[in-house]
N, C-alpha and C positions, 0 to 999 in steps of 0.2 A: 379527342376533339374532332368532331365531324363538321366538315365544311357546310355552312348554311344552317346549322342547328344552333338554336339559342342555348346558352349555358349560363346559369346563375353562379356568380362568384361571390362568396360571402366577404364583405368588407367591413372594416371598423366603422362604427356609426359616424364618426367625424368625417370620414371620407365619403361614405355612402350618401350622407345628407348634403354633401357639398360638391358632388360630381358636376362637371360642366357637360352639357348635352353633347353626346356623340364623341366623347373624348376618352374612350377606353379602347385600347388596341391589344390584340393578342401578339405574343412574341412569335417569330417564325416557327419555332419548334412546338408551339402550343402549350408550353409549360408555365408561362407567366403572362400577366396582364399589366400593361402600363396604364395608369389612370391620371387624368388631369383634373385637379379639384382646387377649390379656393377656400380660404379661411380668413376671417376678419382679423385684422391686426391693428394695434395702436399706432398712431402717428399720422402724418399728412397723407391724404389720399391723392388721387389723380386731380390735376388742375387746382392744387392748393387746398383741397378739402382737409378736414382735421378730425380729431377724435378717433372713434373706433369704426368709422365708415369705410376705411380703406380695406382692400382685400389683397392678399398675396396668393398667387397661384403656385401650386406644387405639382411635380410629377412624382408619383409613387409607383413602385413596382411591387406586385404581390404574386405569390404562387397561385396556381389555378384553384387551389382549395382555400384561398384567402390568407394563408399563413405567410410568415416572413416578409411582412410589409417593410419596405425601405424607401424613404424619400430620397431621390437622387438629385433633385433640382428644385430650388425655390426661387421664384421670381419676385422682384420688388413690385409694390403696388402700381408704379408707373410703367411697368413693362407689360406688353401685350403678347398673349399667346393664343393663337386661334385653333391650333390642332397639334397633335403629336403623332409620331410614327417610329417604328424601329429602324435603326440604321443597318445597312447591310455591312458585313465584315469587309475590311479592306484586303486587298491582295496581300498575302503573307501572314494574315491572321487566321486563315482557314486551315485548320489541321484536324486530324481525326479526334483528338482529345478535347476540342473546344466545341 
């Protein structure tokens, strides 16, 4: 991964078609990408909406080749998420094998 160079990461269609603008971030080691995307869900939406108009946002981690997608967090339709970023390891979690 070269800094400043665009890289295309293949994603499952359901994720690629539902990405939120500017919400894909590389892991610090450049091996994975975290993406924020949304999916329509049944139930009440924001401010009392109903039917299938509600959307749930999800954070999914994928390898740089698009493999091993794993959703690590799903937000309810009434929760707002504007951006995502990788957390830095806390002191004591930084070892040679991690």
